[in-house]
C-alpha positions in Angstrom: 5.2 13.6 -11.9 3.8 17.2 -11.6 0.2 16.8 -10.5 -0.7 20.5 -11.1 -0.2 20.0 -14.9 -3.0 17.5 -15.3 -5.3 19.9 -13.7 -6.9 21.8 -16.4 -9.6 23.9 -14.8 -13.1 22.9 -16.2 -12.3 19.4 -17.0 -14.9 16.8 -15.7 -13.4 15.1 -12.9 -16.6 13.4 -11.1 -19.9 11.9 -13.1 -22.3 10.3 -10.9 -25.6 8.8 -12.7 -28.7 7.4 -11.3 -27.2 6.9 -8.0 -29.4 4.9 -5.6 -28.5 3.9 -2.1 -30.1 1.9 0.5 -30.1 1.7 4.1 -30.8 -1.0 6.5 -33.2 -0.8 9.6 -34.4 -3.6 11.5 -33.0 -6.0 8.5 -35.4 -4.2 6.0 -33.6 -2.3 3.3 -35.0 1.2 2.4 -34.3 3.9 -0.2 -32.0 6.8 1.2 -30.6 8.3 -2.2 -33.1 7.9 -5.2 -31.5 8.4 -8.6 -29.2 11.3 -8.1 -27.2 13.0 -11.1 -24.1 15.0 -10.2 -21.4 16.7 -12.6 -18.3 18.1 -10.8 -15.3 20.2 -12.9 -12.0 20.7 -11.8 -11.7 24.0 -9.7 -15.5 23.9 -9.2 -17.3 23.6 -5.7 -20.5 22.2 -5.5 -22.5 22.9 -2.5 -25.1 20.0 -1.2 -27.8 21.5 0.9 -31.0 20.3 2.4 -32.6 19.3 5.8 -31.3 16.3 8.1 -31.6 12.9 6.6 -31.9 14.6 3.0 -29.0 12.3 1.9 -26.2 14.8 1.6 -23.2 13.2 3.5 -24.4 9.8 1.7 -23.6 11.2 -1.6 -20.5 12.8 -0.4 -19.3 9.4 0.9 -20.5 7.7 -2.3 -18.3 10.1 -4.3 -15.4 8.3 -2.8 -16.8 5.1 -3.7 -17.9 4.1 -0.1 -21.1 3.5 1.7 -21.2 3.7 5.4 -21.9 0.5 7.7 -25.7 -0.2 7.1 -25.8 1.5 3.8 -25.1 -0.2 0.3 -25.0 1.3 -3.2 -27.6 -0.6 -5.3 -27.5 1.4 -8.5 -25.9 3.9 -10.7 -22.4 4.9 -11.8 -19.6 6.9 -10.1 -16.7 7.7 -12.3 -13.9 9.8 -11.0 -11.1 10.8 -13.2 -11.8 8.1 -15.7 -12.1 5.3 -13.0 -15.3 3.2 -12.3 -15.3 3.5 -8.6 -17.9 0.7 -8.3 -15.8 -1.4 -10.2 -12.6 -0.8 -8.5 -10.6 -3.3 -6.3 -10.4 -2.4 -2.6 -6.7 -1.9 -3.3 -7.4 0.8 -5.9 -9.7 2.6 -3.7 -7.1 2.8 -0.8 -4.8 4.2 -3.1 -7.3 7.0 -4.2 -8.9 7.8 -0.7 -6.5 10.2 1.2 -4.2 10.8 -1.7 -6.5 12.0 -4.6 -9.9 12.2 -2.9 -9.8 13.8 0.8 -12.7 13.6 3.3 -13.4 16.2 5.8 -16.0 14.9 8.5 -18.5 16.8 10.5 -17.1 15.3 13.8 -13.4 15.8 13.8 -13.3 14.4 17.7 -15.0 11.1 16.5 -12.2 11.0 13.4 -9.0 11.6 15.2 -7.1 8.6 17.1 -6.7 10.0 20.7 -3.4 8.1 21.4 -1.5 9.9 18.8 -0.3 13.5 18.3 -2.0 15.9 15.7 1.0 16.1 13.6 1.3 12.6 13.4 -2.0 11.9 12.1 -1.7 15.1 9.6 1.4 13.7 7.7 0.5 10.0 7.8 -1.4 9.8 4.3 1.2 11.9 2.5 3.8 9.9 3.9 2.3 6.4 3.6 1.4 7.3 0.0 5.1 8.4 -0.9 3.9 11.9 -1.6 6.2 13.4 0.8 9.1 12.7 3.1 8.3 12.8 6.7 10.1 16.0 7.1 8.8 17.9 4.2 5.2 16.4 5.3 5.6 18.1 8.8 7.0 21.3 7.7 4.0 21.4 5.3 1.7 20.7 8.1 2.8 23.5 10.1 2.3 25.9 7.2 -1.2 24.5 6.9 -1.7 25.0 10.5 -0.6 28.6 10.0 -2.9 29.2 7.1 -5.9 27.9 9.1 -5.4 30.1 12.0 -4.3 27.6 14.4 -2.6 29.0 17.7 1.1 28.5 17.9 1.2 26.6 14.4 4.8 25.6 14.9 4.1 23.4 18.2 0.4 22.7 18.2 0.9 19.8 16.1 2.7 18.2 19.3 -0.8 18.0 21.3 -2.9 15.1 21.7 -6.7 15.7 20.4 -8.0 16.1 23.7 -5.5 18.9 24.5 -7.4 21.4 21.7 -10.7 22.8 21.5 -13.5 21.3 19.0 -13.0 24.2 16.5 -9.1 23.5 16.4 -9.4 20.1 15.7 -11.9 20.8 12.8 -9.2 23.0 11.7 -6.5 20.4 12.0 -8.8 17.8 10.2 -8.9 20.0 7.3 -5.2 20.6 7.2 -4.9 16.7 7.3 -7.3 16.4 4.3 -5.1 19.1 2.4 -1.9 17.7 3.0 -2.0 15.6 -0.2 -3.2 18.2 -2.1 -6.1 16.0 -3.5 -7.8 16.3 -6.6 -11.3 16.1 -4.9 -12.2 17.1 -1.2 -15.6 16.4 0.1 -16.4 18.9 3.0 -19.0 17.3 5.1 -19.9 20.6 7.3 -16.3 21.3 7.9 -17.3 24.6 9.7 -19.7 23.5 12.0 -17.7 23.5 15.2 -16.1 26.8 14.3 -17.0 30.3 16.0 -17.9 33.1 13.2 -14.4 34.6 13.5 -12.2 31.4 13.0 -15.1 30.6 10.1 -14.0 33.5 8.2 -10.4 32.5 8.0 -11.0 28.9 7.4 -13.4 29.6 4.9 -10.8 31.8 3.1 -8.0 29.0 3.4 -10.1 26.4 1.9 -11.3 28.5 -1.2 -7.7 29.8 -1.5 -6.4 26.0 -1.9 -9.2 24.9 -4.4 -8.3 27.8 -6.6 -4.6 27.5 -6.3 -4.6 23.9 -7.2 -7.8 23.8 -9.3 -9.0 21.2 -7.0 -12.7 20.2 -6.9 -14.8 20.3 -4.0 -18.2 19.1 -2.6 -19.4 21.0 0.2 -21.9 19.5 2.4 -23.7 22.0 4.6 -27.1 23.5 6.1 -25.6 26.9 6.4 -26.7 28.8 3.4 -25.0 32.0 4.4 -21.7 29.8 4.3 -22.5 27.7 1.0 -23.1 31.1 -0.8 -19.3 32.1 0.0 -17.7 28.6 -1.2 -19.9 27.3 -4.1 -20.0 27.8 -7.7 -23.2 25.9 -8.0 -25.9 24.6 -5.4 -27.9 21.5 -5.6 -30.9 21.0 -3.0 -32.0 17.7 -1.6 -34.8 16.6 -0.1 -35.8 12.8 0.9 -32.7 11.6 -1.2 -33.8 13.5 -4.4 -32.6 16.4 -6.1 -35.3 19.5 -6.0 -33.1 21.8 -8.0 -29.7 22.9 -9.1 -28.5 26.2 -10.2 -25.3 28.6 -10.2 -24.9 30.2 -6.6 -25.9 33.6 -7.9 -29.1 32.4 -9.7 -29.9 30.0 -6.8 -29.7 33.0 -4.2 -31.5 35.5 -6.4 -34.4 33.4 -7.6 -34.9 29.7 -6.1 -37.9 28.1 -8.1 -39.0 25.5 -6.0 -41.3 26.2 -2.9 -38.9 23.7 -0.7 -35.9 25.8 -1.4 -37.6 29.1 -0.7 -38.4 27.6 2.8 -34.6 27.1 3.0 -34.1 30.6 1.9 -36.4 32.1 4.5 -34.8 34.2 7.1 -35.3 32.4 10.6 -38.3 34.3 12.3 -38.1 32.6 15.9 -37.7 34.7 18.8 -38.7 35.5 22.1 -39.1 38.7 24.2 -36.2 39.3 26.5 -37.1 38.5 30.4 -35.0 39.3 33.3 -35.3 37.6 36.7 -33.4 38.3 40.0 -34.2 34.6 41.2 -30.7 32.9 40.4 -30.6 29.1 40.0 -26.8 29.1 39.3 -24.0 31.5 40.1 -20.5 31.0 39.1 -18.2 33.2 41.3 -14.6 34.3 40.3 -14.0 31.1 38.8 -10.5 29.5 37.5 -9.8 26.3 36.0 -6.8 24.9 34.0 -5.5 21.5 32.3 -2.6 21.4 34.0 0.4 23.6 34.8 0.4 26.5 32.6 -2.7 25.5 30.6 -5.2 27.9 32.7 -8.4 28.3 30.5 -10.7 30.1 32.6 -9.5 33.3 34.5 -11.8 35.1 37.3 -15.1 33.9 35.4 -18.4 35.1 37.2 -21.6 34.4 35.4 -25.2 34.2 36.7 -27.9 32.0 35.3 -31.8 33.1 36.4 -34.2 30.5 37.0 -36.4 29.9 34.0 -34.2 31.9 31.7 -31.6 31.4 28.9 -28.0 32.7 29.3 -26.0 32.6 26.1 -22.5 32.1 26.1 -20.4 32.9 22.8 -17.0 33.6 21.9 -14.2 32.0 19.7 -12.8 28.6 19.6 -10.6 27.9 22.8 -12.3 31.0 24.4 -13.5 28.7 27.6 -16.8 28.2 26.5 -16.9 24.4 26.9 -14.6 24.5 29.8 -17.0 26.3 31.7 -19.7 24.0 31.2 -17.1 21.3 32.2 -16.4 23.3 35.6 -20.2 23.6 36.3 -21.0 20.0 35.9 -17.9 18.8 37.8 -15.9 17.3 34.9 -13.2 19.8 35.4 -13.1 21.1 39.3 -12.3 24.7 39.2 -9.0 25.7 41.0 -10.5 29.1 42.3 -13.7 30.4 43.0 -17.1 28.9 43.9 -20.1 27.6 42.2 -23.5 28.0 44.0 -26.4 25.8 43.0 -30.1 27.3 44.4 -27.9 29.5 46.8 -25.7 26.5 48.2 -22.0 25.8 47.1 -21.9 23.1 44.6 -19.4 20.2 45.1 -16.4 21.0 42.7 -16.0 17.3 41.6 -18.5 15.4 40.0 -17.8 12.5 42.4 -18.8 14.4 45.5 -22.2 15.3 44.3 -25.3 13.3 45.2 -27.5 11.7 42.9 -30.2 14.2 43.0 -27.9 17.1 42.3 -26.5 15.0 39.3 -30.0 15.0 38.1 -31.2 18.5 38.3 -27.8 19.6 36.1 -27.8 17.9 32.8 -25.4 18.6 29.6 -26.1 18.4 26.0 -22.7 17.6 24.0 -21.3 19.3 21.1 -20.9 16.0 19.3 -23.7 13.3 19.4 -21.4 11.1 17.4 -18.8 10.7 20.7 -21.5 11.3 23.2 -23.9 8.5 22.2 -22.6 4.7 22.8 -22.8 3.2 19.3 -23.6 -0.2 20.7 -26.6 1.0 22.6 -30.2 1.4 21.0 -31.9 4.6 21.4 -34.6 2.6 24.0 -31.3 2.2 26.2 -29.8 5.6 25.6 -32.7 7.3 26.7 -34.2 4.8 29.0 -31.1 4.7 31.2 -31.4 8.0 32.7 -35.3 7.3 33.1 -34.4 4.3 35.2 -31.5 5.6 37.0 -33.0 9.0 38.3 -36.6 8.2 38.2 -37.0 4.5 38.8 -39.0 3.6 35.9 -38.8 0.2 34.6 -40.1 -1.9 31.7 -43.3 -0.9 29.7 -43.5 2.0 32.1 -39.9 3.2 31.1 -40.6 2.6 27.3 -43.5 4.8 27.4 -41.8 7.6 28.7 -39.0 7.0 26.1 -41.6 7.2 23.1 -43.0 10.4 24.8 -39.8 12.1 24.7 -39.0 10.8 21.2 -42.5 12.2 20.0 -41.4 15.6 21.8 -38.2 15.8 19.7 -40.2 15.1 16.4 -39.2 11.7 16.0 -41.7 8.4 16.0 -41.5 5.3 18.3 -40.1 3.3 15.3 -36.7 4.9 16.1 -36.6 3.2 19.5 -34.8 0.0 18.3 -32.2 1.9 16.1 -28.5 2.2 16.6 -27.0 5.8 16.6 -25.1 4.6 13.5 -28.4 4.4 11.6 -29.3 7.9 12.4 -28.4 11.3 10.5 -26.5 13.7 12.5 -29.5 15.9 13.2 -31.3 12.9 14.3 -28.6 11.8 16.6 -28.6 15.2 18.1 -32.1 15.2 18.9 -31.5 11.8 20.9 -29.0 13.8 23.0 -31.5 16.3 23.8 -34.1 13.7 24.8 -31.6 11.7 27.3 -30.9 15.2 29.0 -34.8 15.9 29.3 -35.2 12.3 30.6 -33.8 13.3 34.1 -36.2 16.1 34.4 -33.6 18.7 35.3 -33.7 22.2 36.5 -30.5 23.3 34.4 -29.5 22.1 31.1 -26.2 23.0 29.8 -26.4 23.3 25.7 -23.0 23.0 24.1 -23.3 23.8 20.5 -26.7 21.9 20.3 -28.0 23.0 17.1 -24.7 23.1 15.2 -25.0 19.9 13.5 -28.7 20.9 12.3 -30.2 22.2 9.3 -32.1 25.5 9.7 -35.5 23.6 9.6 -34.9 21.3 12.3 -32.8 24.0 14.3 -35.9 26.0 14.4 -38.0 23.1 15.6 -35.4 22.0 18.4 -35.2 25.8 19.6 -39.0 25.9 19.4 -39.0 22.8 21.4 -36.6 24.0 23.9 -38.5 27.3 24.5 -41.4 25.4 24.9 -40.2 23.0 27.6 -38.8 26.0 29.2 -42.4 27.6 29.3 -43.6 24.6 30.7 -41.0 23.6 33.3 -39.5 26.6 33.9 -35.9 25.2 33.2 -32.9 27.2 32.8 -30.7 27.0 29.9 -26.9 27.8 29.9 -26.6 27.8 26.0 -23.2 27.7 24.5 -23.1 28.6 20.8 -21.2 30.6 17.9 -24.5 30.9 16.2 -25.6 34.4 16.7 -28.9 34.0 14.9 -29.5 31.1 17.8 -28.5 33.9 20.5 -30.9 36.5 19.0 -33.5 34.0 18.8 -33.8 32.3 22.3 -31.6 34.0 24.9 -32.4 36.4 27.5 -28.9 37.3 28.4 -25.5 37.0 27.0 -22.1 36.6 28.2 -19.4 37.0 25.8 -16.1 35.1 26.4 -12.5 35.7 25.2 -9.2 34.0 26.3 -10.7 32.4 29.1 -12.4 35.7 30.4 -15.7 37.5 30.3 -15.4 40.5 28.4 -18.9 41.6 28.4 -22.3 40.1 29.8 -25.7 41.8 30.1 -29.3 41.7 28.6 -29.5 40.6 25.0 -30.7 44.0 23.6 -27.9 45.9 25.3 -25.1 43.1 24.1 -26.4 43.1 20.7 -26.6 46.7 20.1 -24.0 49.5 19.5 -21.8 50.7 20.8 -19.8 47.4 21.1 -16.6 46.6 22.8 -14.0 45.8 20.2 -14.3 42.0 20.8 -17.8 41.8 20.3 -18.0 43.9 17.2 -15.4 41.4 15.6 -18.0 38.4 16.6 -20.6 40.1 14.9 -19.0 41.8 11.7 -17.9 38.0 11.3 -21.5 36.4 10.8 -21.7 35.5 7.3 -24.7 37.0 5.1 -26.5 35.4 2.3 -24.3 37.4 -0.4 -21.4 35.5 -2.5 -19.4 38.8 -2.3 -19.7 39.0 1.6 -16.4 37.3 2.4 -14.6 38.9 -0.3 -15.4 42.2 1.0 -14.8 41.2 4.6 -11.5 40.2 3.9 -10.6 43.4 1.7 -11.9 45.7 4.6 -10.0 44.0 7.2 -6.6 43.9 4.9 -7.2 47.5 4.5 -7.5 48.2 8.6 -4.2 46.2 8.8 -2.3 48.5 6.4 -3.6 51.5 8.3 -2.4 50.2 11.4 0.8 49.3 10.0 
């Protein structure tokens, strides 16, 4: 059967009418999605945007006939290619999911099985559904790896999930979703973990496959510049309701509702650059590796002034997160020294005393994998308070509530589990947990990548206020150049495990640029639907000139 013959561009593929979804909290059901309508045609990409908790991911999952644990679909219809998903049997839904409807989750690290190699997981659905033989599926997987700009595409599939970077894992997950060439793909923040250079290639590959196979897609994101490159139409959501919907160009040019205009507003957050000679942390000529022949850091030297923010930028796999692991003792350096307050820092975590551990905290990129799903917020934030500060009982609870208020969450969240929170809310809990230890240094590893622009600004404002009040120092690992501009004092640019440029923010972000820094800055998406096309054409022309 030729699936492509059935894919007539413009035919209605998915119709959702009057969708209502509830979530459970403390045994009480409350509305999450409040009567949303949605129509999607073959070859069309619909962008869903809105702040954290707006219901974007919940609607995306409902398009598969699925409600996450703690949620239930209570009303409305979901019809995919003539099939009523609410009335379909579990067996029928299993046949659809993965083969005809694919899902690319926000957190690849939480979605992959750590015990199996990447290629085994990439081809599993296509083989199990009888769409391809294993040999054909593996050959296609390697082709997809290449199209998604993964390094060493012929062999990277032999690695386990922990042996690749977060951005590389996200691309492998995109390849897994594309393996069956589904009719519908739900992209749930698929480029959140990617640096801007990689994001350009991945967006281009995703757009190419959607167009080539007349695939329909729902693209969930809080990055307005990214959705402008992908979506034909945009739906704005807030509090589980549609705010407005329009073709992308029309929406970008003239949003009608006040809430949409606030999303469109350019981030105005910023702080004056400040330089200090009081160095709280110094990384000196450090090497680190994950085993023989897997050197990740090469002679890295970085300084973090007290009470300042140093942003570390670079593409996926450049060594940013590995630098954080070396500083925290999770990956002891193989060469060089790390100094904390002028004294050598023990290389391994197990050799550091309790007070040193308290003074250096880390907020991880993926809240999904760093928060214990079985612990309540009270336990997650309370544990470091009790361990480091010795507070217990009611006194500890009061401190937890105070931290919740600081991250813009009410005390009503204290007995919730992580699974009952949105992605943005989970990341805020991770921030509160780090703050609970009252540290001198916080290493922030992509801490705002999962947050919408409104919440990003709130979190960054909070972090800057705390820095002003407590003189805490931040090593801020990010691929978001807007965030770098907003909060950093100094910038370190990394590429292939080496520091290629570092200095004050004004120096690094102003021309003339070294070649790699220029590549990074030119890859930052703009609020223009034609930006990606122009950039790809420009780079193709440069390649032809070099050839």
